[in-house]
C-alpha positions as CSV (number, residue, x, y, z in Angstrom):
1,M,22.3,1.1,-0.5
2,R,23.1,-2.5,-1.4
3,T,21.5,-5.3,0.2
4,A,23.6,-7.9,2.1
5,Q,24.1,-11.2,0.6
6,W,21.2,-13.8,1.3
7,Q,21.8,-17.1,2.1
8,S,19.1,-18.8,-0.1
9,Y,18.9,-16.2,-2.7
10,E,22.1,-15.1,-5.2
11,L,22.5,-12.8,-8.0
12,L,25.0,-15.1,-9.8
13,D,25.7,-13.1,-13.0
14,T,24.3,-10.8,-15.3
15,S,24.8,-10.2,-19.1
16,G,23.1,-9.3,-22.2
17,G,19.7,-8.0,-20.7
18,E,19.3,-11.0,-18.1
19,R,20.4,-11.8,-14.7
20,L,21.2,-15.5,-13.6
21,E,19.8,-16.1,-10.2
22,R,19.8,-18.8,-7.4
23,W,16.6,-19.1,-5.5
24,G,17.1,-21.8,-3.0
25,D,18.0,-24.6,-5.4
26,V,16.4,-23.1,-8.2
27,L,18.1,-21.4,-11.1
28,L,16.3,-19.0,-13.0
29,I,17.5,-16.8,-15.9
30,R,15.3,-13.4,-16.4
31,P,15.3,-10.2,-18.2
32,D,16.8,-6.9,-16.9
33,P,16.6,-4.0,-18.6
34,Q,19.4,-2.6,-16.5
35,V,21.8,-5.1,-17.6
36,L,23.3,-3.0,-20.6
37,W,26.7,-5.1,-20.7
38,Q,27.6,-8.5,-23.1
39,S,30.1,-9.9,-20.2
40,P,31.5,-13.4,-20.7
41,R,29.1,-16.1,-19.5
42,Q,31.7,-18.0,-17.6
43,D,29.3,-19.5,-14.8
44,P,28.7,-22.9,-15.8
45,R,25.2,-22.4,-14.4
46,W,23.9,-20.3,-17.0
47,E,23.6,-23.4,-19.0
48,A,22.1,-25.7,-15.7
49,A,19.0,-23.1,-15.3
50,H,15.7,-24.6,-14.4
51,A,13.7,-22.2,-16.7
52,H,14.4,-19.0,-18.6
53,Y,11.8,-16.0,-18.8
54,H,11.6,-14.9,-22.7
55,R,10.3,-11.4,-23.6
56,S,7.7,-11.3,-26.3
57,K,8.0,-8.7,-29.1
58,T,4.3,-8.1,-28.7
59,G,4.5,-7.7,-25.0
60,G,4.6,-10.0,-21.7
61,G,6.4,-13.1,-22.4
62,S,6.7,-16.9,-21.0
63,W,8.7,-19.1,-19.3
64,E,11.0,-21.8,-20.9
65,A,11.5,-24.7,-18.6
66,F,14.4,-27.0,-19.0
67,R,13.9,-28.8,-15.6
68,E,11.1,-29.4,-13.3
69,V,10.6,-26.4,-11.5
70,P,8.2,-26.5,-8.4
71,R,4.9,-24.3,-8.6
72,L,6.0,-23.0,-5.2
73,W,8.9,-23.3,-2.9
74,T,10.6,-21.2,-0.2
75,V,13.5,-18.9,0.6
76,D,14.6,-17.5,4.0
77,W,15.9,-14.0,5.0
78,E,17.3,-13.8,8.5
79,G,14.6,-16.0,9.9
80,L,11.7,-14.8,8.0
81,T,10.4,-17.5,5.0
82,F,9.0,-16.6,1.9
83,Q,7.3,-18.8,-0.7
84,V,8.2,-18.0,-4.7
85,G,7.3,-19.3,-7.9
86,A,7.8,-18.6,-11.5
87,M,4.7,-16.3,-12.1
88,G,3.5,-14.5,-15.1
89,F,5.5,-11.3,-16.2
90,K,8.8,-12.8,-15.0
91,H,7.9,-12.3,-11.3
92,T,8.7,-14.4,-8.7
93,G,6.7,-12.9,-5.9
94,L,9.7,-11.3,-4.3
95,F,11.9,-8.5,-4.6
96,P,15.2,-9.5,-2.5
97,E,16.8,-5.9,-3.1
98,Q,14.2,-4.7,-0.7
99,A,15.8,-6.6,2.3
100,V,17.6,-3.6,2.9
101,N,14.4,-1.5,3.5
102,W,13.2,-4.3,5.7
103,K,16.2,-4.0,7.9
104,W,15.9,-0.3,8.2
105,M,12.4,-0.2,9.3
106,E,13.2,-3.1,11.8
107,E,15.7,-1.1,13.4
108,K,13.7,2.1,13.3
109,I,10.7,0.3,14.9
110,A,12.6,-1.3,17.8
111,A,14.5,1.7,18.6
112,A,11.1,3.6,19.2
113,G,10.8,1.9,22.4
114,R,6.7,2.2,21.9
115,P,4.0,0.7,20.5
116,V,4.2,1.6,16.8
117,K,1.4,1.5,13.7
118,I,2.6,0.8,10.3
119,L,0.4,1.4,7.2
120,N,2.0,-0.6,4.2
121,L,0.2,0.2,0.9
122,F,0.6,-1.8,-2.3
123,G,1.8,-4.5,0.2
124,Y,2.3,-7.1,-2.5
125,T,3.5,-10.5,-0.8
126,G,4.6,-8.9,2.7
127,G,7.8,-8.7,2.9
128,A,8.0,-5.3,4.5
129,T,4.9,-6.2,6.6
130,L,6.5,-9.3,8.0
131,A,9.7,-7.2,9.0
132,C,7.5,-4.6,10.7
133,L,5.7,-7.3,12.4
134,R,8.7,-9.1,13.7
135,A,9.9,-5.8,15.2
136,G,7.1,-5.5,17.4
137,A,4.7,-3.2,15.2
138,S,1.1,-3.5,14.3
139,V,0.6,-3.4,10.6
140,T,-2.3,-2.7,8.0
141,H,-1.6,-4.3,5.0
142,V,-3.1,-3.2,1.8
143,D,-3.3,-4.6,-1.7
144,A,-5.5,-4.6,-4.7
145,A,-5.0,-8.2,-5.4
146,K,-6.7,-10.7,-3.5
147,G,-4.3,-13.3,-4.5
148,M,-1.3,-11.2,-3.1
149,V,-2.8,-10.7,0.1
150,Q,-3.5,-14.3,0.7
151,W,0.1,-15.1,-0.5
152,A,1.5,-12.5,2.2
153,R,-0.7,-14.1,4.9
154,D,0.9,-17.4,4.0
155,N,4.5,-15.7,4.2
156,A,3.3,-14.8,7.8
157,R,2.5,-18.2,8.8
158,L,5.4,-19.7,7.3
159,S,7.6,-17.2,9.5
160,G,5.5,-17.7,12.6
161,L,4.2,-14.4,12.7
162,E,0.1,-15.2,11.9
163,D,-0.6,-14.2,15.5
164,R,0.8,-11.0,15.2
165,S,-1.3,-7.6,15.4
166,V,-2.0,-7.2,11.4
167,R,-5.0,-6.2,9.2
168,W,-4.9,-8.2,5.7
169,L,-7.1,-5.8,3.5
170,V,-7.8,-6.2,-0.4
171,D,-8.7,-2.8,-1.5
172,D,-7.8,0.2,-3.6
173,A,-4.9,2.3,-2.0
174,V,-6.2,5.6,-2.9
175,K,-9.8,4.8,-1.9
176,F,-8.6,3.1,1.5
177,V,-6.5,6.1,2.3
178,K,-9.3,8.7,1.9
179,R,-11.7,6.5,4.1
180,E,-8.9,6.3,6.7
181,R,-8.6,10.2,6.5
182,R,-12.4,10.5,7.3
183,R,-12.3,7.7,10.1
184,G,-9.4,10.1,11.6
185,S,-6.8,7.0,11.8
186,R,-3.2,7.7,12.2
187,Y,-0.1,5.7,11.7
188,D,3.6,6.1,13.2
189,G,4.8,5.0,9.9
190,I,3.7,4.8,6.2
191,L,5.4,3.1,3.5
192,M,4.5,2.1,-0.2
193,D,5.6,0.3,-3.1
194,P,3.4,1.4,-6.0
195,P,3.4,0.1,-9.3
196,S,3.7,2.5,-12.4
197,Y,0.2,1.3,-13.8
198,G,-2.3,-1.0,-12.1
199,R,-5.9,-1.5,-11.4
200,G,-7.6,-1.9,-8.3
201,P,-10.4,-4.8,-7.2
202,G,-13.5,-2.4,-8.6
203,G,-11.2,-1.6,-11.7
204,E,-9.7,1.3,-10.4
205,I,-6.9,2.8,-12.8
206,W,-3.6,3.8,-11.1
207,R,-1.0,5.7,-12.9
208,L,1.9,6.6,-11.1
209,E,2.9,9.9,-12.7
210,E,-0.8,10.9,-12.4
211,D,-1.6,9.6,-9.0
212,L,1.4,9.4,-6.7
213,H,1.2,13.2,-5.5
214,G,-2.4,13.0,-4.8
215,L,-1.8,10.0,-2.6
216,V,1.1,11.0,-1.0
217,A,-0.7,14.2,0.0
218,D,-3.8,12.4,1.3
219,C,-1.3,10.1,3.7
220,V,0.3,13.1,5.5
221,P,-3.0,13.5,7.7
222,L,-2.5,9.9,8.7
223,L,0.6,10.5,10.5
224,S,0.5,10.3,13.9
225,D,1.8,13.6,16.3
226,D,5.2,11.5,16.6
227,P,5.7,9.7,13.5
228,L,8.6,7.7,12.5
229,F,9.3,7.6,8.7
230,F,7.3,7.6,5.4
231,L,9.1,5.5,3.0
232,L,8.5,5.4,-0.8
233,N,9.8,2.9,-3.2
234,T,10.5,3.3,-6.8
235,Y,11.6,1.1,-9.7
236,N,14.3,1.4,-12.5
237,M,11.6,2.4,-15.1
238,G,9.9,4.9,-12.8
239,P,11.1,8.4,-11.5
240,S,14.3,9.0,-10.2
241,P,14.7,8.6,-6.2
242,A,15.7,12.2,-6.1
243,S,12.3,13.3,-7.6
244,V,10.6,11.4,-5.2
245,A,12.3,12.6,-2.1
246,Y,11.8,16.0,-3.5
247,L,7.9,15.2,-3.6
248,L,8.2,14.1,0.0
249,G,10.2,16.9,1.2
250,L,7.1,19.4,-0.1
251,A,4.8,17.1,1.4
252,L,6.4,17.1,5.1
253,Q,9.1,19.0,5.8
254,Q,7.6,22.5,6.0
255,D,5.1,21.4,8.6
256,R,6.9,18.2,10.1
257,G,10.5,19.2,9.9
258,G,12.7,15.9,9.9
259,R,15.0,15.1,7.1
260,V,14.3,13.7,3.5
261,W,17.1,11.3,1.9
262,C,16.9,9.1,-0.8
263,D,19.4,6.4,-2.6
264,E,19.3,3.8,-5.1
265,I,19.1,0.1,-4.0
266,G,20.8,-2.9,-5.7
267,L,21.7,-6.3,-5.4
268,P,25.6,-7.5,-5.1
269,V,26.4,-9.8,-8.4
270,T,28.6,-13.0,-7.3
271,A,30.4,-12.9,-11.1
272,S,31.7,-9.6,-10.8
273,G,31.7,-8.2,-7.0
274,L,29.7,-5.2,-8.4
275,V,26.2,-3.9,-7.5
276,L,23.4,-4.3,-9.7
277,P,20.7,-1.1,-9.4
278,C,17.2,-2.5,-8.9
279,G,15.3,0.6,-8.3
280,G,15.4,3.6,-5.6
281,T,13.9,4.4,-2.2
282,A,12.9,7.8,-0.6
283,I,12.6,8.4,2.9
284,W,11.3,11.1,5.3
285,E,12.2,10.4,9.2
286,R,12.0,12.5,12.3
């Protein structure tokens, strides 16, 4: 699946382990391990970048600024507004390739024609939450980082969705799901975007390979009697989309039926007309 071209975000070119991107009016160069090729850097904007993120051989890295970069600025996608910034570990606060999933969920929720409850685990800065809210769902947004939850709330305000039905929770995803099971909570859709490694607000350790199966198993009883979907994202350095689809199939198809499918997701590259792979998505749907 490829995300349609944004107006305020553009993947301009890729070469030598790096990508050149336009975020609104700001040009950034960031490393990307999927860029295995050394194509000519013919776009003059390689030399006009505002900032360049350099990886360190000892881990992490830092931004080198050539021109003034705002602390935060905004980009838009189909009427939603997101704050972005040059953050640590090369991040900007947004994964534009995820827009293809936002669009799919919006359409699924709108087509349901009934009230829909969504659980968004590892919700980050709220792209999926905002899309689900706009489609009319009520959303429980969970992330372990207080700053990310506030960022998501700010994005909801910028997008005119602050009055929609949403719970913003700073919590460990695994512990929250276990409590929700004890409370008997139910959701019509569950989505998660787990990191390969992370820490909860109480110092809890998350390791994808060790903990994903248990979390998915604990989430299954949270699905309502007439659920819409279970969507799980992966990234290039994690398990393949097909492996995650197999996991969802084992967890859901025997008792719930439906179908499981998966695909890579990517961004169109202006210079080549090709698609840069950015990760994958596995989905169970009724």
